[in-house]
Structure formats: C-alpha cells, structure tokens
C-alpha positions as a printed Julia matrix, in Angstrom:
93×3 Matrix{Float64}:
 -11.42   -9.2    -6.79
  -8.37   -8.16   -5.15
  -5.85   -6.49   -7.44
  -2.14   -4.44   -7.57
  -2.35   -1.1    -8.46
  -0.49    2.4    -8.12
  -1.54    4.48   -5.37
   0.45    8.1    -3.67
   1.8     7.92   -0.02
  -0.15   10.77    1.84
   1.2    10.05    5.18
   1.92    7.7     8.29
  -0.4     5.95   10.9
   0.47    5.29   14.33
  -1.18    3.42   16.5
  -0.58    2.19   20.11
  -2.74   -0.37   20.94
  -3.12   -3.1    18.09
  -2.63   -6.62   17.1
   0.95   -7.71   18.2
   1.02   -9.61   15.12
   1.19   -5.69   13.28
   3.07   -4.15   16.17
   6.18   -3.78   14.27
   5.01   -2.92   10.82
   5.35    0.7     9.04
   2.05    2.05    8.45
   0.88    4.34    5.27
  -2.06    6.53    4.12
  -1.98    5.69    1.02
  -4.44    7.16   -2.32
  -5.2     4.89   -5.09
  -4.62    6.04   -8.72
  -5.97    5.99  -12.33
  -2.96    4.84  -14.17
  -3.6     7.27  -16.99
  -4.55   10.44  -15.73
  -3.52    9.99  -11.35
  -6.76   10.94  -10.85
  -8.79    9.55   -7.03
 -10.08    6.34   -8.04
 -11.66    5.74   -4.48
 -10.65    7.23   -1.17
  -7.32    6.26    0.75
  -6.89    3.2     2.37
  -3.77    2.55    5.17
  -1.37    0.02    4.22
   1.82   -1.94    5.55
   4.58   -0.71    4.45
   7.75   -3.65    3.47
   9.84   -1.49    1.43
  10.67    2.22    3.8
   7.91    3.92    0.85
   7.81    8.23    2.04
   4.96   10.36    1.82
   4.65   12.0    -1.59
   6.54    8.56   -3.54
   4.36    6.39   -5.97
   3.67    3.14   -4.96
   2.52   -0.55   -6.33
   0.09   -1.87   -3.47
  -1.03   -5.12   -3.64
  -4.85   -6.19   -1.53
  -5.92   -9.53   -0.3
  -4.21  -12.35   -0.07
  -1.01  -10.93   -1.82
  -0.92   -8.64    0.94
  -0.93  -11.43    3.61
   2.11  -12.87    1.25
   3.86  -10.14    1.24
   3.91   -9.91    5.06
   5.5   -14.02    5.08
   2.61  -14.39    7.07
  -0.97  -15.44    5.59
  -2.74  -15.03    9.52
  -1.47  -11.62    9.25
  -4.96   -9.55    9.71
  -3.95   -7.12    6.9
  -5.49   -5.86    3.43
  -3.04   -3.94    2.09
   0.72   -3.9     1.62
   3.56   -1.5    -0.12
   5.72   -3.87   -2.25
   7.39   -1.38   -4.84
   7.99    2.26   -5.54
   7.1     3.54   -8.83
   9.9     5.14  -10.36
   8.38    5.54  -13.61
   6.15    3.49  -16.39
   5.92    3.69  -20.11
   2.47    3.84  -20.89
   0.95    3.83  -24.48
  -2.29    6.09  -25.77
C-alpha cells in the first residue's frame, strides 16, 4: 500500500550521474515520522522535492503513483515526492 505521510528532512542528495528524467530534480533524505510522537516509522528514504523544503523541516511525502503524479510525468523513475511543508497540526488525543 502506498501512503501519504509526515517526514523530517535530514539532508540533501547529489548525484553526478543519473537518469536524464531526474536531472533537474532536487533530492532530499527524509525520515518518515509517527505523527503522534514523531518517533521513527522506518529508515530514511530519498524523496524528490518539488517545493523547496529545507533541512530540519517537517514535510508531507507521497509515495508510489502519487509521487509520479506530483512530478507531472507518470514515467519518471521516482517513488517518493515531497508535496508540502508542515506549518502545524491539530491532533485530538
């Protein structure tokens, strides 16, 4: 199952040789978070960044076909995309 989830931006990734379809895309290292206590959900992943997020920001990440939809190209070889920067949230516990 593909998901939309919160994550913390840990850093950037650079690659001198890559698929031409991702040539101009900024790539980030993000750590998926448990929304209730911000603990790690799984190991960090690499996500394409369409909005200019920075290190230390909490973001919204989509995966699977939604990630390619965010790119505007369903043939692009990505599986995760940052689509929003989280400013805040209201959670009833």
